[in-house]
C-alpha positions in Angstrom: 14.5 -16.4 -6.0 14.2 -12.6 -4.9 16.8 -10.3 -6.1 18.3 -7.6 -4.0 17.5 -4.1 -5.3 19.6 -2.3 -2.5 20.7 -3.1 1.0 17.0 -2.1 2.2 15.0 -3.2 -0.6 14.3 -6.7 -2.4 12.2 -7.6 -5.4 10.3 -10.8 -5.1 9.4 -13.0 -8.1 6.1 -11.0 -9.0 8.3 -7.8 -9.2 6.9 -6.4 -5.9 9.3 -4.2 -3.9 9.7 -5.0 -0.2 11.5 -3.6 2.7 14.1 -6.2 3.3 13.6 -8.6 6.2 10.1 -7.4 6.8 6.7 -8.2 5.4 6.2 -4.6 4.4 5.8 -3.5 0.9 7.6 -0.3 -0.4 4.3 0.9 -1.7 2.8 0.7 1.7 5.6 3.1 2.9 5.1 5.3 0.0 1.3 5.5 0.5 2.0 6.8 4.1 4.1 9.7 2.7 1.9 10.4 -0.3 -1.8 9.7 1.3 -1.1 11.0 4.8 1.8 13.4 4.1 3.7 11.7 7.0 7.4 12.5 7.5 10.0 9.5 7.8 9.8 10.2 11.5 6.0 9.9 11.6 6.1 6.7 9.5 8.5 5.4 12.2 6.2 6.4 15.0 3.3 4.6 13.2 5.4 1.6 12.3 8.1 1.2 15.1 9.3 -2.3 13.7 10.6 -0.3 10.7 13.8 1.5 11.2 14.4 5.2 9.9 17.1 3.5 7.4 14.4 1.2 6.3 12.0 3.8 5.8 14.3 6.1 4.0 15.4 3.3 1.8 11.8 2.5 0.9 11.1 6.3 0.2 14.3 6.6 -2.0 13.3 3.4 -3.9 9.9 5.0 -4.3 11.2 8.2 -5.7 13.5 6.4 -8.0 10.4 4.6 -9.5 7.8 7.3 -8.8 6.0 7.0 -12.0 5.4 3.2 -11.7 4.4 3.6 -7.8 1.9 6.3 -8.7 0.4 4.6 -11.6 -0.1 1.5 -9.4 -1.7 3.6 -6.7 -4.0 5.2 -9.0 -5.1 1.5 -10.4 -5.5 0.3 -6.7 -7.8 3.1 -5.9 -9.8 2.5 -8.9 -10.0 -1.3 -8.3 -11.1 -0.4 -4.5 -13.7 1.9 -5.9 -15.0 -0.6 -8.2 -15.3 -3.3 -5.5 -16.9 -0.7 -3.2 -19.7 -0.2 -5.9 -20.3 -3.8 -6.4 -20.8 -4.2 -2.6 -23.3 -1.8 -2.5 -25.8 -4.0 -4.1 -24.5 -7.3 -2.7 -27.2 -10.2 -2.0 -26.5 -9.7 1.6 -27.3 -6.0 1.4 -30.3 -6.7 -0.7 -31.6 -9.1 2.0 -31.0 -6.5 4.7 -32.6 -3.8 2.7 -35.8 -6.0 2.4 -35.8 -6.8 6.0 -35.7 -2.9 6.6 -32.2 -2.8 8.2 -30.7 -0.8 5.6 -31.9 2.1 3.7 
C-alpha cells in the first residue's frame, strides 16, 4: 500500500515518489528543473495537467532528498549510455551496415 509523504507526494511499494493523483514521478519534475533549468511556471506550461502546487510540492520533496535523487539521475544517465553503446552494434544495425544502409 502506498504511503503518503505529504499532501502532494506519495511513495509506492518500490519506494518511488509520485506526484499524488497523477502518473508523474517526482524525479521527472526534478529532471525538468535540473536538465532544462525550467522554472515551476515553465514546468506547468510544459505539463499543464500538473498544478503549480503539485510542481512546487514535487520540487520541495526533491530538494529534501536531493542527494538521493541526484545519485539516481547519474545512475540513469550511465544506464542510458550503456544501452546506447550496446545498440550501436545490434544485430539489426549489423545487417543494415552489410546492406550499405548504415555507415
